[in-house]
TORMIGU-824718 format. One record per residue (C-alpha): residue in one letter; residue number from 1; x, y, z. Coordinates in nm, 3 decimals. Layout:
<rest=A nr=NUM c1=X c2=Y c3=Z>
...
END
This chain:
<rest=M nr=1 c1=-1.357 c2=-2.005 c3=2.400>
<rest=V nr=2 c1=-1.001 c2=-1.962 c3=2.530>
<rest=R nr=3 c1=-0.970 c2=-2.338 c3=2.573>
<rest=K nr=4 c1=-1.080 c2=-2.398 c3=2.211>
<rest=Q nr=5 c1=-0.823 c2=-2.146 c3=2.085>
<rest=E nr=6 c1=-0.547 c2=-2.314 c3=2.287>
<rest=I nr=7 c1=-0.640 c2=-2.655 c3=2.145>
<rest=A nr=8 c1=-0.640 c2=-2.515 c3=1.789>
<rest=I nr=9 c1=-0.293 c2=-2.367 c3=1.839>
<rest=I nr=10 c1=-0.159 c2=-2.694 c3=1.979>
<rest=L nr=11 c1=-0.305 c2=-2.898 c3=1.691>
<rest=T nr=12 c1=-0.164 c2=-2.655 c3=1.434>
<rest=A nr=13 c1=0.181 c2=-2.672 c3=1.592>
<rest=A nr=14 c1=0.165 c2=-3.052 c3=1.596>
<rest=F nr=15 c1=0.072 c2=-3.061 c3=1.227>
<rest=L nr=16 c1=0.358 c2=-2.830 c3=1.130>
<rest=T nr=17 c1=0.607 c2=-3.029 c3=1.334>
<rest=L nr=18 c1=0.483 c2=-3.362 c3=1.194>
<rest=F nr=19 c1=0.539 c2=-3.248 c3=0.838>
<rest=G nr=20 c1=0.869 c2=-3.075 c3=0.904>
<rest=L nr=21 c1=0.736 c2=-2.725 c3=0.848>
<rest=T nr=22 c1=0.882 c2=-2.565 c3=1.159>
<rest=E nr=23 c1=1.235 c2=-2.448 c3=1.228>
<rest=S nr=24 c1=1.442 c2=-2.468 c3=1.539>
<rest=P nr=25 c1=1.483 c2=-2.144 c3=1.741>
<rest=A nr=26 c1=1.839 c2=-2.115 c3=1.611>
<rest=Q nr=27 c1=1.723 c2=-2.137 c3=1.249>
<rest=T nr=28 c1=1.449 c2=-1.882 c3=1.309>
<rest=H nr=29 c1=1.696 c2=-1.641 c3=1.467>
<rest=Q nr=30 c1=1.933 c2=-1.677 c3=1.174>
<rest=N nr=31 c1=1.669 c2=-1.620 c3=0.907>
<rest=N nr=32 c1=1.453 c2=-1.355 c3=1.069>
<rest=R nr=33 c1=1.678 c2=-1.055 c3=1.010>
<rest=N nr=34 c1=1.862 c2=-1.143 c3=0.691>
<rest=M nr=35 c1=1.845 c2=-0.839 c3=0.469>
<rest=E nr=36 c1=1.927 c2=-0.767 c3=0.109>
<rest=E nr=37 c1=2.185 c2=-0.495 c3=0.072>
<rest=L nr=38 c1=1.994 c2=-0.210 c3=-0.088>
<rest=K nr=39 c1=2.137 c2=0.093 c3=-0.259>
<rest=L nr=40 c1=1.954 c2=0.388 c3=-0.110>
<rest=T nr=41 c1=1.967 c2=0.739 c3=-0.252>
<rest=E nr=42 c1=2.088 c2=0.984 c3=0.009>
<rest=E nr=43 c1=2.005 c2=1.310 c3=-0.165>
<rest=W nr=44 c1=1.656 c2=1.459 c3=-0.153>
<rest=D nr=45 c1=1.493 c2=1.341 c3=-0.476>
<rest=K nr=46 c1=1.124 c2=1.380 c3=-0.389>
<rest=T nr=47 c1=0.855 c2=1.543 c3=-0.600>
<rest=F nr=48 c1=0.772 c2=1.774 c3=-0.307>
<rest=P nr=49 c1=0.987 c2=2.020 c3=-0.108>
<rest=K nr=50 c1=1.163 c2=1.914 c3=0.210>
<rest=S nr=51 c1=1.008 c2=2.038 c3=0.533>
<rest=D nr=52 c1=1.218 c2=2.213 c3=0.796>
<rest=K nr=53 c1=0.976 c2=2.091 c3=1.066>
<rest=V nr=54 c1=1.073 c2=1.723 c3=1.051>
<rest=S nr=55 c1=1.386 c2=1.510 c3=1.051>
<rest=H nr=56 c1=1.427 c2=1.275 c3=0.755>
<rest=S nr=57 c1=1.633 c2=0.958 c3=0.714>
<rest=K nr=58 c1=1.628 c2=0.627 c3=0.524>
<rest=I nr=59 c1=1.548 c2=0.297 c3=0.696>
<rest=T nr=60 c1=1.498 c2=-0.067 c3=0.594>
<rest=F nr=61 c1=1.297 c2=-0.358 c3=0.733>
<rest=V nr=62 c1=1.215 c2=-0.715 c3=0.628>
<rest=N nr=63 c1=0.875 c2=-0.863 c3=0.552>
<rest=R nr=64 c1=0.754 c2=-1.216 c3=0.627>
<rest=Y nr=65 c1=0.878 c2=-1.337 c3=0.289>
<rest=G nr=66 c1=1.233 c2=-1.218 c3=0.354>
<rest=I nr=67 c1=1.211 c2=-0.920 c3=0.118>
<rest=T nr=68 c1=1.389 c2=-0.608 c3=0.241>
<rest=L nr=69 c1=1.182 c2=-0.292 c3=0.212>
<rest=A nr=70 c1=1.317 c2=0.061 c3=0.189>
<rest=A nr=71 c1=1.141 c2=0.354 c3=0.352>
<rest=D nr=72 c1=1.175 c2=0.721 c3=0.432>
<rest=L nr=73 c1=1.140 c2=0.798 c3=0.802>
<rest=Y nr=74 c1=0.992 c2=1.133 c3=0.910>
<rest=I nr=75 c1=1.008 c2=1.245 c3=1.275>
<rest=P nr=76 c1=0.869 c2=1.577 c3=1.401>
<rest=K nr=77 c1=1.145 c2=1.799 c3=1.537>
<rest=T nr=78 c1=0.924 c2=1.916 c3=1.824>
<rest=T nr=79 c1=0.938 c2=1.582 c3=2.005>
<rest=A nr=80 c1=1.096 c2=1.579 c3=2.349>
<rest=G nr=81 c1=1.180 c2=1.212 c3=2.385>
<rest=E nr=82 c1=0.822 c2=1.092 c3=2.427>
<rest=K nr=83 c1=0.685 c2=0.785 c3=2.254>
<rest=L nr=84 c1=0.490 c2=0.888 c3=1.945>
<rest=S nr=85 c1=0.193 c2=0.760 c3=1.752>
<rest=A nr=86 c1=0.318 c2=0.614 c3=1.424>
<rest=I nr=87 c1=0.175 c2=0.576 c3=1.073>
<rest=A nr=88 c1=0.303 c2=0.368 c3=0.779>
<rest=V nr=89 c1=0.216 c2=0.509 c3=0.436>
<rest=S nr=90 c1=0.231 c2=0.357 c3=0.087>
<rest=G nr=91 c1=0.087 c2=0.409 c3=-0.260>
<rest=P nr=92 c1=-0.037 c2=0.493 c3=-0.513>
<rest=F nr=93 c1=-0.035 c2=0.171 c3=-0.713>
<rest=G nr=94 c1=0.270 c2=0.200 c3=-0.939>
<rest=A nr=95 c1=0.421 c2=0.495 c3=-0.752>
<rest=V nr=96 c1=0.722 c2=0.524 c3=-0.522>
<rest=K nr=97 c1=0.776 c2=0.678 c3=-0.180>
<rest=E nr=98 c1=0.927 c2=0.991 c3=-0.335>
<rest=Q nr=99 c1=0.585 c2=1.081 c3=-0.472>
<rest=S nr=100 c1=0.244 c2=1.098 c3=-0.305>
<rest=S nr=101 c1=0.309 c2=0.866 c3=-0.008>
<rest=G nr=102 c1=0.612 c2=1.069 c3=0.098>
<rest=L nr=103 c1=0.410 c2=1.390 c3=0.082>
<rest=Y nr=104 c1=0.142 c2=1.239 c3=0.306>
<rest=A nr=105 c1=0.404 c2=1.100 c3=0.546>
<rest=Q nr=106 c1=0.595 c2=1.426 c3=0.576>
<rest=T nr=107 c1=0.276 c2=1.629 c3=0.624>
<rest=L nr=108 c1=0.154 c2=1.398 c3=0.900>
<rest=A nr=109 c1=0.496 c2=1.417 c3=1.066>
<rest=E nr=110 c1=0.460 c2=1.795 c3=1.067>
<rest=R nr=111 c1=0.141 c2=1.733 c3=1.264>
<rest=G nr=112 c1=0.312 c2=1.528 c3=1.533>
<rest=F nr=113 c1=0.321 c2=1.167 c3=1.409>
<rest=L nr=114 c1=0.625 c2=0.952 c3=1.346>
<rest=T nr=115 c1=0.577 c2=0.827 c3=0.991>
<rest=I nr=116 c1=0.736 c2=0.609 c3=0.728>
<rest=A nr=117 c1=0.665 c2=0.604 c3=0.354>
<rest=F nr=118 c1=0.779 c2=0.273 c3=0.206>
<rest=D nr=119 c1=0.831 c2=0.125 c3=-0.137>
<rest=P nr=120 c1=0.639 c2=-0.204 c3=-0.170>
<rest=S nr=121 c1=0.816 c2=-0.529 c3=-0.251>
<rest=F nr=122 c1=0.977 c2=-0.550 c3=-0.597>
<rest=T nr=123 c1=0.951 c2=-0.174 c3=-0.660>
<rest=G nr=124 c1=1.144 c2=0.147 c3=-0.605>
<rest=E nr=125 c1=1.438 c2=0.111 c3=-0.370>
<rest=S nr=126 c1=1.293 c2=-0.200 c3=-0.203>
<rest=G nr=127 c1=1.422 c2=-0.548 c3=-0.276>
<rest=G nr=128 c1=1.268 c2=-0.856 c3=-0.432>
<rest=Q nr=129 c1=1.305 c2=-1.034 c3=-0.764>
<rest=P nr=130 c1=1.185 c2=-1.019 c3=-1.033>
<rest=R nr=131 c1=1.130 c2=-0.645 c3=-1.042>
<rest=Y nr=132 c1=0.800 c2=-0.463 c3=-1.092>
<rest=V nr=133 c1=0.573 c2=-0.739 c3=-0.962>
<rest=A nr=134 c1=0.251 c2=-0.677 c3=-0.770>
<rest=S nr=135 c1=0.092 c2=-0.935 c3=-0.540>
<rest=P nr=136 c1=-0.233 c2=-0.914 c3=-0.343>
<rest=D nr=137 c1=-0.077 c2=-1.130 c3=-0.070>
<rest=I nr=138 c1=0.279 c2=-0.998 c3=-0.051>
<rest=N nr=139 c1=0.175 c2=-0.634 c3=-0.079>
<rest=T nr=140 c1=-0.078 c2=-0.678 c3=0.201>
<rest=E nr=141 c1=0.204 c2=-0.833 c3=0.403>
<rest=D nr=142 c1=0.420 c2=-0.526 c3=0.332>
<rest=F nr=143 c1=0.188 c2=-0.315 c3=0.548>
<rest=S nr=144 c1=0.205 c2=-0.566 c3=0.834>
<rest=A nr=145 c1=0.585 c2=-0.574 c3=0.802>
<rest=A nr=146 c1=0.585 c2=-0.197 c3=0.841>
<rest=I nr=147 c1=0.383 c2=-0.245 c3=1.160>
<rest=D nr=148 c1=0.644 c2=-0.499 c3=1.281>
<rest=Y nr=149 c1=0.912 c2=-0.236 c3=1.233>
<rest=L nr=150 c1=0.725 c2=0.053 c3=1.393>
<rest=M nr=151 c1=0.613 c2=-0.143 c3=1.698>
<rest=N nr=152 c1=0.975 c2=-0.229 c3=1.775>
<rest=R nr=153 c1=1.103 c2=0.129 c3=1.768>
<rest=E nr=154 c1=1.181 c2=0.273 c3=2.112>
<rest=D nr=155 c1=1.034 c2=0.610 c3=2.015>
<rest=V nr=156 c1=0.698 c2=0.462 c3=1.910>
<rest=D nr=157 c1=0.405 c2=0.379 c3=2.136>
<rest=S nr=158 c1=0.326 c2=0.028 c3=2.013>
<rest=E nr=159 c1=-0.039 c2=0.071 c3=2.110>
<rest=K nr=160 c1=-0.073 c2=0.369 c3=1.874>
<rest=V nr=161 c1=0.016 c2=0.250 c3=1.525>
<rest=G nr=162 c1=-0.187 c2=0.302 c3=1.207>
<rest=I nr=163 c1=-0.154 c2=0.298 c3=0.829>
<rest=L nr=164 c1=-0.248 c2=0.515 c3=0.533>
<rest=G nr=165 c1=-0.282 c2=0.378 c3=0.180>
<rest=I nr=166 c1=-0.331 c2=0.576 c3=-0.139>
<rest=C nr=167 c1=-0.503 c2=0.454 c3=-0.458>
<rest=G nr=168 c1=-0.444 c2=0.077 c3=-0.492>
<rest=W nr=169 c1=-0.269 c2=0.074 c3=-0.156>
<rest=G nr=170 c1=-0.582 c2=0.221 c3=0.000>
<rest=G nr=171 c1=-0.765 c2=-0.103 c3=-0.072>
<rest=I nr=172 c1=-0.459 c2=-0.309 c3=0.019>
<rest=G nr=173 c1=-0.433 c2=-0.113 c3=0.345>
<rest=I nr=174 c1=-0.791 c2=-0.193 c3=0.444>
<rest=Q nr=175 c1=-0.730 c2=-0.558 c3=0.356>
<rest=A nr=176 c1=-0.421 c2=-0.552 c3=0.579>
<rest=A nr=177 c1=-0.624 c2=-0.402 c3=0.864>
<rest=I nr=178 c1=-0.886 c2=-0.676 c3=0.833>
<rest=N nr=179 c1=-0.614 c2=-0.935 c3=0.892>
<rest=D nr=180 c1=-0.393 c2=-0.745 c3=1.139>
<rest=P nr=181 c1=-0.562 c2=-0.613 c3=1.456>
<rest=R nr=182 c1=-0.239 c2=-0.438 c3=1.560>
<rest=I nr=183 c1=-0.338 c2=-0.171 c3=1.306>
<rest=K nr=184 c1=-0.545 c2=0.061 c3=1.525>
<rest=A nr=185 c1=-0.660 c2=0.299 c3=1.251>
<rest=T nr=186 c1=-0.654 c2=0.300 c3=0.869>
<rest=V nr=187 c1=-0.700 c2=0.581 c3=0.619>
<rest=A nr=188 c1=-0.761 c2=0.491 c3=0.254>
<rest=S nr=189 c1=-0.727 c2=0.791 c3=0.024>
<rest=T nr=190 c1=-0.872 c2=0.788 c3=-0.331>
<rest=M nr=191 c1=-0.877 c2=0.409 c3=-0.303>
<rest=Y nr=192 c1=-0.895 c2=0.135 c3=-0.564>
<rest=D nr=193 c1=-1.006 c2=-0.223 c3=-0.515>
<rest=M nr=194 c1=-0.736 c2=-0.384 c3=-0.729>
<rest=T nr=195 c1=-0.903 c2=-0.725 c3=-0.719>
<rest=R nr=196 c1=-1.233 c2=-0.589 c3=-0.846>
<rest=V nr=197 c1=-1.090 c2=-0.374 c3=-1.125>
<rest=N nr=198 c1=-0.871 c2=-0.660 c3=-1.252>
<rest=A nr=199 c1=-1.146 c2=-0.921 c3=-1.238>
<rest=N nr=200 c1=-1.438 c2=-0.704 c3=-1.351>
<rest=G nr=201 c1=-1.278 c2=-0.421 c3=-1.549>
<rest=Y nr=202 c1=-1.347 c2=-0.053 c3=-1.492>
<rest=F nr=203 c1=-1.704 c2=0.011 c3=-1.376>
<rest=D nr=204 c1=-1.758 c2=-0.368 c3=-1.383>
<rest=S nr=205 c1=-1.776 c2=-0.356 c3=-1.765>
<rest=E nr=206 c1=-1.587 c2=-0.688 c3=-1.809>
<rest=N nr=207 c1=-1.763 c2=-0.893 c3=-1.546>
<rest=T nr=208 c1=-1.814 c2=-1.223 c3=-1.730>
<rest=A nr=209 c1=-1.640 c2=-1.559 c3=-1.713>
<rest=E nr=210 c1=-1.560 c2=-1.533 c3=-2.085>
<rest=Q nr=211 c1=-1.382 c2=-1.199 c3=-2.040>
<rest=R nr=212 c1=-1.191 c2=-1.317 c3=-1.734>
<rest=N nr=213 c1=-1.084 c2=-1.635 c3=-1.910>
<rest=A nr=214 c1=-0.957 c2=-1.431 c3=-2.202>
<rest=K nr=215 c1=-0.742 c2=-1.230 c3=-1.961>
<rest=R nr=216 c1=-0.616 c2=-1.546 c3=-1.794>
<rest=L nr=217 c1=-0.520 c2=-1.697 c3=-2.128>
<rest=A nr=218 c1=-0.336 c2=-1.384 c3=-2.240>
<rest=M nr=219 c1=-0.135 c2=-1.361 c3=-1.919>
<rest=A nr=220 c1=-0.066 c2=-1.735 c3=-1.904>
<rest=T nr=221 c1=0.064 c2=-1.716 c3=-2.261>
<rest=Q nr=222 c1=0.283 c2=-1.424 c3=-2.159>
<rest=R nr=223 c1=0.425 c2=-1.629 c3=-1.873>
<rest=T nr=224 c1=0.547 c2=-1.886 c3=-2.126>
<rest=E nr=225 c1=0.715 c2=-1.612 c3=-2.330>
<rest=D nr=226 c1=0.869 c2=-1.451 c3=-2.021>
<rest=Y nr=227 c1=1.023 c2=-1.780 c3=-1.914>
<rest=K nr=228 c1=1.157 c2=-1.846 c3=-2.263>
<rest=N nr=229 c1=1.304 c2=-1.497 c3=-2.292>
<rest=G nr=230 c1=1.440 c2=-1.484 c3=-1.936>
<rest=T nr=231 c1=1.283 c2=-1.141 c3=-1.887>
<rest=C nr=232 c1=0.940 c2=-1.014 c3=-1.790>
<rest=K nr=233 c1=0.742 c2=-0.802 c3=-2.034>
<rest=L nr=234 c1=0.641 c2=-0.468 c3=-1.885>
<rest=G nr=235 c1=0.305 c2=-0.301 c3=-1.930>
<rest=G nr=236 c1=0.428 c2=0.040 c3=-2.036>
<rest=G nr=237 c1=0.315 c2=0.265 c3=-1.750>
<rest=V nr=238 c1=0.087 c2=0.564 c3=-1.808>
<rest=I nr=239 c1=0.027 c2=0.608 c3=-2.181>
<rest=D nr=240 c1=0.240 c2=0.876 c3=-2.345>
<rest=P nr=241 c1=0.180 c2=1.061 c3=-2.571>
<rest=L nr=242 c1=-0.189 c2=1.089 c3=-2.497>
<rest=P nr=243 c1=-0.437 c2=1.008 c3=-2.773>
<rest=E nr=244 c1=-0.691 c2=1.282 c3=-2.827>
<rest=D nr=245 c1=-0.979 c2=1.055 c3=-2.731>
<rest=A nr=246 c1=-0.820 c2=0.935 c3=-2.404>
<rest=P nr=247 c1=-1.066 c2=0.915 c3=-2.111>
<rest=Q nr=248 c1=-1.043 c2=1.201 c3=-1.866>
<rest=F nr=249 c1=-0.905 c2=0.982 c3=-1.586>
<rest=V nr=250 c1=-0.619 c2=0.873 c3=-1.817>
<rest=K nr=251 c1=-0.547 c2=1.242 c3=-1.880>
<rest=D nr=252 c1=-0.546 c2=1.297 c3=-1.504>
<rest=Y nr=253 c1=-0.289 c2=1.021 c3=-1.457>
<rest=H nr=254 c1=-0.075 c2=1.168 c3=-1.735>
<rest=A nr=255 c1=-0.091 c2=1.511 c3=-1.574>
<rest=Y nr=256 c1=0.061 c2=1.365 c3=-1.258>
<rest=Y nr=257 c1=0.301 c2=1.090 c3=-1.361>
<rest=K nr=258 c1=0.430 c2=1.224 c3=-1.693>
<rest=T nr=259 c1=0.488 c2=1.589 c3=-1.601>
<rest=Q nr=260 c1=0.717 c2=1.775 c3=-1.364>
<rest=R nr=261 c1=0.432 c2=1.770 c3=-1.111>
<rest=G nr=262 c1=0.479 c2=1.402 c3=-1.022>
<rest=Y nr=263 c1=0.731 c2=1.234 c3=-1.252>
<rest=H nr=264 c1=0.996 c2=1.023 c3=-1.081>
<rest=P nr=265 c1=1.261 c2=0.806 c3=-1.250>
<rest=R nr=266 c1=1.188 c2=0.506 c3=-1.023>
<rest=S nr=267 c1=0.809 c2=0.526 c3=-1.056>
<rest=L nr=268 c1=0.654 c2=0.243 c3=-1.256>
<rest=N nr=269 c1=0.367 c2=0.459 c3=-1.373>
<rest=S nr=270 c1=0.605 c2=0.734 c3=-1.480>
<rest=N nr=271 c1=0.807 c2=0.489 c3=-1.687>
<rest=N nr=272 c1=0.768 c2=0.131 c3=-1.818>
<rest=G nr=273 c1=0.502 c2=-0.003 c3=-1.582>
<rest=W nr=274 c1=0.437 c2=-0.332 c3=-1.407>
<rest=N nr=275 c1=0.529 c2=-0.682 c3=-1.511>
<rest=V nr=276 c1=0.234 c2=-0.767 c3=-1.743>
<rest=T nr=277 c1=0.152 c2=-1.090 c3=-1.559>
<rest=S nr=278 c1=0.122 c2=-0.911 c3=-1.224>
<rest=N nr=279 c1=-0.253 c2=-0.882 c3=-1.274>
<rest=L nr=280 c1=-0.301 c2=-1.259 c3=-1.285>
<rest=P nr=281 c1=-0.334 c2=-1.329 c3=-0.909>
<rest=F nr=282 c1=-0.570 c2=-1.035 c3=-0.862>
<rest=L nr=283 c1=-0.823 c2=-1.213 c3=-1.086>
<rest=N nr=284 c1=-0.859 c2=-1.499 c3=-0.838>
<rest=F nr=285 c1=-0.816 c2=-1.301 c3=-0.515>
<rest=K nr=286 c1=-1.101 c2=-1.104 c3=-0.357>
<rest=F nr=287 c1=-1.040 c2=-0.829 c3=-0.106>
<rest=F nr=288 c1=-1.293 c2=-0.738 c3=0.163>
<rest=E nr=289 c1=-1.463 c2=-1.076 c3=0.197>
<rest=Y nr=290 c1=-1.446 c2=-1.031 c3=0.573>
<rest=A nr=291 c1=-1.475 c2=-0.652 c3=0.578>
<rest=D nr=292 c1=-1.771 c2=-0.670 c3=0.818>
<rest=E nr=293 c1=-1.539 c2=-0.829 c3=1.077>
<rest=L nr=294 c1=-1.297 c2=-0.534 c3=1.085>
<rest=E nr=295 c1=-1.334 c2=-0.383 c3=1.431>
<rest=R nr=296 c1=-1.065 c2=-0.115 c3=1.402>
<rest=A nr=297 c1=-1.131 c2=0.237 c3=1.277>
<rest=V nr=298 c1=-1.130 c2=0.320 c3=0.905>
<rest=M nr=299 c1=-1.158 c2=0.648 c3=0.717>
<rest=I nr=300 c1=-1.209 c2=0.644 c3=0.340>
<rest=V nr=301 c1=-1.131 c2=0.973 c3=0.164>
<rest=H nr=302 c1=-1.253 c2=1.018 c3=-0.194>
<rest=G nr=303 c1=-1.320 c2=1.293 c3=-0.443>
<rest=D nr=304 c1=-1.672 c2=1.293 c3=-0.584>
<rest=K nr=305 c1=-1.538 c2=1.355 c3=-0.935>
<rest=A nr=306 c1=-1.296 c2=1.061 c3=-0.920>
<rest=H nr=307 c1=-1.355 c2=0.777 c3=-1.166>
<rest=S nr=308 c1=-1.264 c2=0.549 c3=-0.872>
<rest=F nr=309 c1=-1.527 c2=0.694 c3=-0.635>
<rest=Y nr=310 c1=-1.743 c2=0.381 c3=-0.662>
<rest=F nr=311 c1=-1.468 c2=0.171 c3=-0.501>
<rest=G nr=312 c1=-1.462 c2=0.387 c3=-0.190>
<rest=K nr=313 c1=-1.840 c2=0.411 c3=-0.159>
<rest=D nr=314 c1=-1.892 c2=0.038 c3=-0.203>
<rest=V nr=315 c1=-1.623 c2=-0.066 c3=0.044>
<rest=H nr=316 c1=-1.756 c2=0.180 c3=0.299>
<rest=T nr=317 c1=-2.095 c2=0.005 c3=0.287>
<rest=L nr=318 c1=-1.925 c2=-0.326 c3=0.375>
<rest=L nr=319 c1=-1.766 c2=-0.189 c3=0.692>
<rest=K nr=320 c1=-1.958 c2=-0.213 c3=1.019>
<rest=G nr=321 c1=-1.946 c2=-0.006 c3=1.335>
<rest=T nr=322 c1=-1.953 c2=0.358 c3=1.438>
<rest=N nr=323 c1=-1.578 c2=0.402 c3=1.382>
<rest=K nr=324 c1=-1.603 c2=0.389 c3=1.000>
<rest=E nr=325 c1=-1.610 c2=0.717 c3=0.810>
<rest=L nr=326 c1=-1.644 c2=0.825 c3=0.446>
<rest=V nr=327 c1=-1.505 c2=1.170 c3=0.373>
<rest=I nr=328 c1=-1.610 c2=1.311 c3=0.035>
<rest=V nr=329 c1=-1.401 c2=1.590 c3=-0.119>
<rest=P nr=330 c1=-1.624 c2=1.797 c3=-0.349>
<rest=G nr=331 c1=-1.494 c2=1.852 c3=-0.699>
<rest=A nr=332 c1=-1.180 c2=1.637 c3=-0.656>
<rest=N nr=333 c1=-1.075 c2=1.383 c3=-0.916>
<rest=H nr=334 c1=-0.866 c2=1.072 c3=-0.845>
<rest=T nr=335 c1=-0.520 c2=1.227 c3=-0.873>
<rest=D nr=336 c1=-0.613 c2=1.552 c3=-0.700>
<rest=L nr=337 c1=-0.577 c2=1.361 c3=-0.375>
<rest=Y nr=338 c1=-0.223 c2=1.255 c3=-0.468>
<rest=D nr=339 c1=-0.068 c2=1.595 c3=-0.406>
<rest=R nr=340 c1=-0.321 c2=1.880 c3=-0.391>
<rest=T nr=341 c1=-0.247 c2=1.989 c3=-0.034>
<rest=D nr=342 c1=-0.505 c2=2.263 c3=-0.070>
<rest=I nr=343 c1=-0.787 c2=2.007 c3=-0.091>
<rest=I nr=344 c1=-0.652 c2=1.690 c3=0.074>
<rest=P nr=345 c1=-0.841 c2=1.698 c3=0.409>
<rest=F nr=346 c1=-0.535 c2=1.672 c3=0.632>
<rest=D nr=347 c1=-0.718 c2=1.834 c3=0.924>
<rest=K nr=348 c1=-0.977 c2=1.554 c3=0.918>
<rest=I nr=349 c1=-0.711 c2=1.287 c3=0.871>
<rest=E nr=350 c1=-0.513 c2=1.425 c3=1.167>
<rest=R nr=351 c1=-0.827 c2=1.436 c3=1.382>
<rest=F nr=352 c1=-0.910 c2=1.076 c3=1.287>
<rest=F nr=353 c1=-0.568 c2=0.939 c3=1.378>
<rest=K nr=354 c1=-0.553 c2=1.135 c3=1.704>
<rest=E nr=355 c1=-0.897 c2=1.005 c3=1.798>
<rest=Y nr=356 c1=-0.825 c2=0.638 c3=1.732>
<rest=L nr=357 c1=-0.452 c2=0.607 c3=1.799>
<rest=K nr=358 c1=-0.495 c2=0.629 c3=2.173>
END
């Protein structure tokens, strides 16, 4: 088996060299650390109060596509120079690190982990052009880039690194773990499968070729207009004001993103939303095709009243092994697990990471 792997690596390297797809070591060194110069807010502008139990600072790192990502770093003040277990956090889909992901990161830092909450590519304080674009590939890469950064910190035990994704980044986080065995443990909280909901609609109500082709045509037409106009049309974020007949889950989103509870000026969902054509690649990209090959530990946390509960349950059935866990929070809707610290099962999440980051 080892011999076959060595031969495959040699043949791949020969192919890349033959077609001029490799760089010299000097070129690699020059390009590997080039960063965009980001403007990072120094004042505390989170939707949650600052903890006096952790140290907070801003950091940046670069992903495989050369996009510079911005993150908040949280370190427990009780550390005495030892190498820590580390967790990278992101989400929800359309949120920024000053919202739910920062709350999760700070809370886990209070419990002894070194954590970062990062803005994905093209959003928040992170770099990338055009703005407000989502990508099933690049956003999965963002999690692995966070692992690159954490594993190279002197205060992190590189054998004890995990991730936590919320909402759409819960599904993206599991997808990242499937592809990146350096991720020892993954928690997906109130997760979405963004490929399924885009291709099939909510509750699989648009799961026909005719409906998908109509979506493709609409977004392809929008691409033409965007190019002509030189700007990208935005989707509008969470609807506001709410129509009286809005579904309950839309009301739940409004209660978080459009009120003092969770509003943030850099949040896409709080404001003008994603680039409309962002959904296009999700139609042709399926997460979890190799979910049964994921050997690392996964915990899926979901409220049983969440409209998105079916995503978590279905993905859990795809995962194999005794280190996969589904935690159901009774009575919780989708956005309750964004910030309701009274019901988010942090004790179970802490236990999970301490068990598998070792």
